[in-house]
N, C-alpha and C positions, 0 to 999 in steps of 0.2 A: 916560302917555296910552295909550290902548288903540290896539292894530294895527288900522286900518281898511282895510287893504289886503293881502290881500282882505277882502270883506266875509263874516263868517263867521256862519253860522245853522246851526242844527239843528232836526229835527223830533224831538219826543218823543212817543210814543204812550201815552196813559193809558187804563186800563180796556179795552185791546184795541179802542176806537172811537174815543176822541178823540185828535186830533193838534195838537199846540202846536209852532208854530214861534217857537223863541226865539233870541235873538242870544248867539253864545257868547263869552265874556270880557268881558262888558259890565261897565260901572261899578258897576253894582246886580246884586243875585243876583234871580232869576226865580222866581216860583212856580209851575213848569210843570205842576203838577197841577190846577191850577185856573183858571179865568176871572177870579178875585177878584185876579189879581196887581196889584202896584201900578202896573203900566203899562197898566192897562185895556184889556187885548187885545181886539181885535174879532174878529167871525166872519167868515170869508171868505165872499164872494159864494157860493160852492157849499154853505155850510153844513157842510164837512168838516173845516175846520181853524180853530185860533184863531191869530191872528197878534200877536204881542207886540211892542211897541215898545221900542226901545232907549233906554238912558239916555245914549248916548255920541252919540245923533243919526246913527247909519250911513245910515238911511234916506234922509236929505237927501243923502248921496252917491251913493247907490244911483239915485234920482230927478234927479240931476244938479243938485238946487238948489244943493250946495257942491261945491267942486271939491278935489282933494287937491294939496297943495303941492308 
């Protein structure tokens, strides 16, 4: 099982302009250099970053939908 505490993410800068926020040590590898990743990253409201979705569901913990045991 992936270590979900703390919830770890990193920002990757691509082409000196595009920022991708990706989960570290996720269950599946992310294609951080493109918005065509399997997780269907969405563009942040400010238009400055792509937010990747995790395979292990850590967003649900961060949003309080799921609780750590």
